[in-house]
C-alpha positions in Angstrom: -27.5 14.6 -49.2 -28.4 16.0 -45.8 -32.1 16.8 -45.1 -33.1 20.1 -43.5 -35.4 20.3 -40.5 -38.2 21.6 -42.7 -37.9 18.6 -45.0 -38.0 16.3 -42.0 -41.1 18.1 -40.7 -42.8 17.3 -43.9 -41.9 13.7 -43.7 -43.2 13.6 -40.1 -46.7 14.8 -41.1 -46.9 11.7 -43.3 -45.8 9.4 -40.5 -48.1 10.8 -37.9 -51.6 11.7 -39.1 -52.9 15.0 -37.7 -49.4 16.3 -36.8 -49.1 20.0 -37.7 -45.6 21.3 -36.8 -45.3 25.0 -36.0 -41.6 25.1 -35.4 -38.5 23.0 -36.2 -34.9 22.8 -35.0 -31.8 20.7 -35.6 -31.4 17.7 -33.2 -27.9 16.3 -32.5 -27.4 12.8 -33.7 -24.9 10.4 -35.4 -24.4 12.6 -38.4 -22.9 9.8 -40.5 -26.0 7.7 -40.1 -29.0 10.0 -39.4 -30.7 13.3 -40.1 -32.6 14.4 -37.1 -34.9 17.3 -36.1 -37.1 18.5 -33.3 -40.7 19.6 -34.0 -43.2 21.6 -32.0 -46.9 21.4 -32.7 -49.7 23.8 -32.1 -50.5 22.2 -28.7 -47.0 22.7 -27.5 -46.0 19.0 -27.8 -42.6 18.1 -29.0 -41.6 15.4 -31.4 -38.3 13.9 -32.7 -37.7 12.8 -36.3 -34.9 10.4 -37.2 -34.3 9.7 -40.9 -31.6 7.2 -42.0 -29.0 8.3 -44.5 -28.2 4.7 -45.8 -29.7 1.2 -45.7 -27.5 0.1 -42.8 -28.7 3.0 -40.7 -32.3 2.2 -41.6 -31.8 -1.4 -40.4 -30.6 0.0 -37.1 -33.7 2.1 -36.7 -35.9 -0.9 -37.4 -33.9 -2.9 -34.8 -34.5 -0.1 -32.3 -38.2 -0.3 -33.0 -38.2 -4.0 -32.0 -36.1 -3.1 -28.9 -38.6 -0.4 -27.7 -41.5 -2.8 -28.2 -39.6 -5.3 -26.0 -39.6 -2.8 -23.1 -42.8 -3.9 -21.6 -44.6 -1.6 -19.1 -43.2 -3.5 -16.2 -39.6 -3.0 -17.4 -40.2 0.6 -18.2 -41.6 1.2 -14.7 -38.4 -0.2 -13.1 -36.0 2.0 -15.0 -34.9 5.4 -13.4 -35.4 7.1 -16.8 -37.8 7.1 -19.7 -37.3 5.4 -23.1 -38.8 6.7 -26.3 -42.1 5.6 -27.8 -42.5 5.3 -31.6 -45.4 7.5 -32.8 -45.2 6.6 -36.5 -43.1 5.6 -39.4 -42.9 6.3 -43.1 -41.0 4.3 -45.7 -39.3 6.0 -48.6 -37.7 3.5 -50.9 -35.2 1.4 -48.9 -35.2 3.8 -46.0 -37.6 4.1 -43.1 -38.1 7.4 -41.2 -39.2 7.2 -37.5 -41.1 9.8 -35.5 -40.9 9.6 -31.7 -43.0 11.3 -29.0 -40.4 13.7 -27.7 -39.2 13.2 -24.1 -38.7 15.7 -21.4 -35.2 17.2 -21.0 -32.4 18.4 -23.2 -29.0 17.3 -24.3 -25.6 18.7 -23.1 -22.2 18.5 -24.5 -19.6 16.2 -22.8 -17.8 19.3 -21.4 -21.0 20.6 -19.9 -21.8 17.2 -18.4 -18.3 16.7 -16.9 -18.4 20.2 -15.5 -21.8 19.6 -13.9 -22.7 18.7 -10.3 -21.8 15.5 -8.5 -25.5 14.8 -8.3 -25.7 14.6 -12.1 -22.6 12.4 -12.2 -24.2 10.0 -9.7 -27.5 9.9 -11.6 -25.6 9.0 -14.8 -24.0 6.1 -12.8 -27.5 5.0 -11.7 -28.7 5.0 -15.3 -25.7 2.9 -16.5 -26.2 0.4 -13.7 -30.0 0.1 -14.6 -29.1 -0.7 -18.2 -26.5 -3.3 -17.3 -28.8 -4.9 -14.8 -31.6 -5.5 -17.4 -32.5 -9.1 -17.8 -30.6 -10.9 -20.6 -33.8 -12.4 -21.8 -34.8 -8.9 -23.1 -32.0 -9.2 -25.7 -32.3 -12.9 -26.4 -36.1 -12.8 -26.9 -35.7 -10.0 -29.5 -33.0 -12.1 -31.3 -30.4 -9.3 -30.8 -26.6 -9.9 -30.9 -25.1 -11.6 -27.8 -21.3 -12.0 -27.2 -19.3 -13.8 -24.6 -16.1 -12.1 -23.4 -13.9 -14.0 -25.7 -16.3 -13.6 -28.7 -16.3 -9.8 -28.1 -12.5 -9.7 -28.0 -12.3 -11.7 -31.2 -14.9 -9.4 -32.8 -12.7 -6.4 -32.0 -9.7 -8.1 -33.5 -11.5 -8.7 -36.7 -12.6 -5.0 -36.8 -8.9 -4.0 -36.2 -7.8 -6.1 -39.2 -10.5 -4.4 -41.3 -9.4 -1.0 -40.1 -5.8 -1.8 -40.9 -6.6 -2.4 -44.6 -7.5 1.2 -45.0 -3.9 2.1 -44.8 -4.8 5.4 -43.0 -4.2 4.4 -39.4 -0.8 5.2 -37.8 1.3 2.2 -37.1 1.7 3.2 -33.4 -2.1 2.9 -32.9 -2.3 -0.5 -34.7 0.4 -1.9 -32.4 -1.1 -0.4 -29.3 -4.6 -1.8 -30.0 -3.2 -5.2 -31.1 -1.2 -5.6 -27.9 -4.2 -4.6 -25.8 -6.5 -7.0 -27.6 -4.0 -9.9 -27.2 -3.9 -9.4 -23.4 -6.5 -12.0 -22.5 -6.5 -11.0 -18.8 -7.8 -7.5 -19.8 -10.9 -9.0 -21.4 -12.3 -11.1 -18.5 -15.7 -9.7 -17.7 -19.2 -10.8 -17.1 -21.3 -9.9 -20.2 -24.4 -7.8 -19.6 -27.0 -5.9 -21.5 -25.4 -2.8 -23.0 -26.9 0.2 -24.7 -24.2 0.0 -27.4 -24.4 3.5 -28.7 -24.4 5.6 -25.5 -23.1 9.2 -25.7 -24.0 12.7 -24.8 -26.5 13.1 -27.7 -28.5 10.2 -26.5 -28.6 11.4 -22.9 -31.4 13.8 -21.9 -31.1 15.6 -18.5 -33.0 18.2 -16.5 -32.2 19.6 -13.1 -29.2 17.3 -12.5 -31.3 14.3 -13.3 -31.2 11.9 -16.3 -34.7 12.1 -17.7 -34.4 9.8 -20.7 -32.1 7.7 -22.9 -32.5 7.5 -26.6 -30.7 5.8 -29.5 -31.4 2.1 -28.7 -30.3 0.9 -32.1 -27.4 -1.2 -30.9 -28.8 -2.9 -27.8 -26.9 -6.2 -27.2 -25.3 -8.5 -24.7 -21.6 -7.7 -24.5 -18.9 -5.7 -22.7 -20.3 -3.1 -20.2 -17.1 -1.0 -20.9 -18.8 -0.1 -24.2 -21.1 2.3 -22.4 -18.2 4.0 -20.6 -16.1 4.8 -23.7 -17.8 8.2 -24.2 -17.2 9.1 -20.5 -13.5 8.2 -20.6 -13.1 10.4 -23.7 -14.1 13.4 -21.6 -10.7 13.4 -19.9 -12.3 14.6 -16.6 -11.0 12.1 -14.1 -13.2 13.4 -11.2 -16.3 13.2 -13.3 -15.6 9.6 -14.5 -14.7 8.5 -10.9 -18.0 9.9 -9.6 -20.0 8.1 -12.2 -18.1 4.8 -11.7 -18.4 5.1 -7.9 -22.2 5.3 -8.0 -22.3 2.7 -10.8 -20.4 0.2 -8.6 -22.7 0.9 -5.7 -25.9 0.4 -7.8 -24.9 -2.7 -9.8 -26.0 -6.1 -8.6 -22.8 -7.6 -9.9 -19.4 -6.1 -9.0 -17.7 -4.6 -12.0 -14.4 -6.1 -13.1 -11.2 -4.2 -12.3 -10.3 -3.5 -16.0 -13.5 -1.8 -17.0 -12.1 1.7 -17.4 -9.0 0.4 -19.2 -11.1 -1.3 -21.8 -13.3 1.7 -22.0 -10.3 3.9 -22.9 -9.2 1.4 -25.5 -12.7 1.3 -27.0 -12.8 5.1 -27.1 -9.6 5.2 -29.1 -10.8 2.4 -31.4 -14.0 4.2 -32.1 -12.0 6.6 -34.3 -10.9 3.7 -36.5 -14.5 2.5 -36.7 -15.5 6.1 -37.7 -12.9 6.0 -40.4 -14.2 2.7 -41.8 -17.8 4.0 -41.8 -16.8 7.2 -43.5 -14.9 5.4 -46.2 -17.7 2.9 -46.7 -20.2 5.6 -47.5 -17.7 7.6 -49.5 -17.8 10.7 -47.4 -14.6 12.5 -48.1 -15.0 15.2 -45.4 -15.7 12.6 -42.7 -12.8 10.5 -43.9 -10.4 13.5 -43.7 -11.7 14.3 -40.2 -11.2 10.7 -39.1 -7.7 10.7 -40.4 -6.9 14.0 -38.7 -8.2 12.7 -35.4 -6.3 9.5 -35.6 -3.0 11.3 -36.3 -3.7 13.7 -33.4 -4.2 10.6 -31.1 -1.0 9.1 -32.4 0.9 12.3 -31.7 -0.6 12.5 -28.2 0.4 8.9 -27.4 3.9 9.5 -28.6 4.3 12.6 -26.6 2.9 10.8 -23.5 5.3 8.0 -24.1 8.3 10.4 -24.2 7.1 12.1 -21.1 6.6 8.8 -19.3 10.1 7.7 -20.4 11.7 10.9 -19.2 9.9 10.6 -15.8 11.0 7.0 -15.5 14.6 7.9 -16.4 14.6 10.7 -13.8 13.2 8.3 -11.1 15.8 5.7 -12.0 18.6 8.3 -11.8 17.3 9.5 -8.5 17.1 6.0 -7.2 20.7 5.3 -8.4 22.0 8.5 -6.8 20.3 7.6 -3.5 21.7 4.1 -3.6 25.2 5.5 -4.3 24.9 7.9 -1.4 23.8 5.1 0.8 26.7 2.9 -0.2 29.2 5.8 0.4 27.8 6.3 3.8 28.1 2.6 4.6 31.7 2.5 3.4 32.6 5.5 5.5 30.9 3.9 8.5 32.8 0.7 8.0 36.2 2.5 7.6 35.5 4.5 10.7 34.9 1.3 12.7 38.2 -0.3 11.6 40.4 2.8 12.1 38.9 4.4 15.2 41.1 4.0 18.4 39.5 3.1 21.7 38.2 6.1 23.4 40.3 7.2 26.5 38.4 8.7 29.4 40.5 10.7 31.9 39.1 10.7 35.4 40.6 13.1 37.9 41.9 11.5 41.0 40.5 13.2 44.1 42.8 14.6 46.7 43.7 11.8 49.1 44.8 14.0 52.0 47.8 12.6 54.1 49.8 10.4 51.9 51.6 8.2 54.5 50.6 7.2 57.9 52.5 4.9 60.2 51.2 3.1 63.3 54.1 2.0 65.6 53.8 -1.4 67.2 55.5 -1.9 70.6 58.7 -4.0 70.2 59.0 -7.1 72.2 61.9 -9.1 73.4 62.4 -12.7 72.5 61.7 -13.5 76.0 58.2 -12.2 75.8 57.4 -13.8 72.3 56.1 -17.4 72.7 57.8 -20.0 70.5 55.7 -20.5 67.4 53.7 -23.7 67.5 54.4 -24.4 71.2 52.0 -24.0 74.0 53.0 -21.4 76.6 53.4 -24.2 79.1 56.3 -25.7 77.1 58.1 -22.5 76.3 61.6 -22.3 77.9 61.8 -20.3 81.1 58.1 -20.5 81.7 56.2 -22.5 84.3 52.9 -24.2 83.8 49.9 -22.0 84.2 48.8 -21.5 87.7 52.3 -22.0 89.2 54.4 -18.9 90.0 58.2 -19.1 89.4 60.3 -19.4 92.6 61.3 -16.1 94.1 59.3 -13.9 91.7 56.2 -11.9 92.2 53.6 -11.6 89.4 54.3 -8.5 87.3 52.0 -5.7 88.2 50.3 -3.3 85.8 52.6 -0.5 86.8 55.6 -2.4 85.7 54.1 -3.0 82.3 53.4 0.7 81.8 57.0 1.5 82.8 58.4 -0.8 80.2 56.2 0.6 77.5 57.4 4.1 78.3 61.0 3.1 78.0 60.5 1.3 74.8 58.9 4.3 73.3 61.9 6.4 74.1 64.3 4.1 72.3 65.2 4.6 68.7 62.8 3.0 66.2 65.6 1.8 63.9 67.4 -1.4 64.7 70.0 -3.4 62.9 68.3 -5.8 60.5 69.6 -8.8 62.4 67.9 -7.6 65.6 64.5 -9.0 64.5 63.4 -9.6 68.0 63.4 -5.9 68.9 62.5 -4.2 65.5 59.5 -1.9 65.5 57.0 -3.0 62.7 55.2 -0.1 61.1 51.9 -0.5 59.1 52.1 1.9 56.2 49.1 3.2 54.1 50.2 4.5 50.7 48.0 6.9 48.8 48.6 7.2 45.0 50.0 10.5 43.6 47.8 12.9 41.8 48.0 12.8 38.0 49.8 16.1 37.9 52.5 14.9 40.4 53.6 11.9 38.2 56.7 13.3 36.5 
């Protein structure tokens, strides 16, 4: 049965001597495990009361008490946020109620956080990095759980088997989670200190700054993706990216590449864990709520799968069409190469002017032509050079000109057999224009 804030105020007065609450209010918490309230005393100081609803939750609060005691002053001073201080406890049967000195700041919903400023997102990243960089000895010295990467994966497989026995988890989710947990490469990470129960109700902010973190009941060494699951559930990619970017910058160790993928899986699997807890305590309303959320998740995954398949089919069809067009163009190009005739270029022939020109050569008699291959001295009818023939004078230039004039007056055509007196004409022939070739 849930306790009211007034009932919790009465319990707190027994836990903290001298506490006199003047006002009470409901405080967000894990409703399946705790009843919580905020108190205001006469001096204006605030207090927080957490009362477990079952023995397992009481054990978690006692574990948190040991964790907070392990936060020595030196460790607290290095953290960029405050951690709670236990002001008093009161035991009622098997359950122990804890009262904490209230911390500055207030809680926001996940929608309010994701819609906040980039400065707030970066400060959340700083807070996460500070937790995961805490010394491992803090957990080991307090004898708290510690898991290697493979041990953590095996633990989730065991929890999946336990969830499957409820018979209330859709088969598509069981297959999805089992395939992811069997992918060993997805679970290769360096274990670190993790908060283990981090969500918006345990995050206190003021003026875009994380002022405090509460709910240290599940501190352990394990998968850092555990503390990102609540962020991924926000479905605000820009918010998650801003947190992760600052987290990566602030961490001493580089985060593994699959951190957000595991965080998404753990966010889904948290619904199965919620169902198991609800059924364990016999809470019918919580059980119905868990079943409804699991079915909604299964429907969303099926719808997304259909959408992805349709997109893939469209991309494949477009690729096939593009390939067919490319092949058709190639075939057309090859056909054109084989059938195309050589290109003919017509160049106009320029006007050549006079088509025929003849240059007449003076005909000579056989007497004047030296015998081929014989020196002039041996030619018949000739004397040796330097000796004039008897009874003849040397021919003068006027005689030569007179002979040339007579020859020019004679007809240019001769019988073919009169080779000795035929006039030889040198003829230059110019080709006809293209239009005259008919």
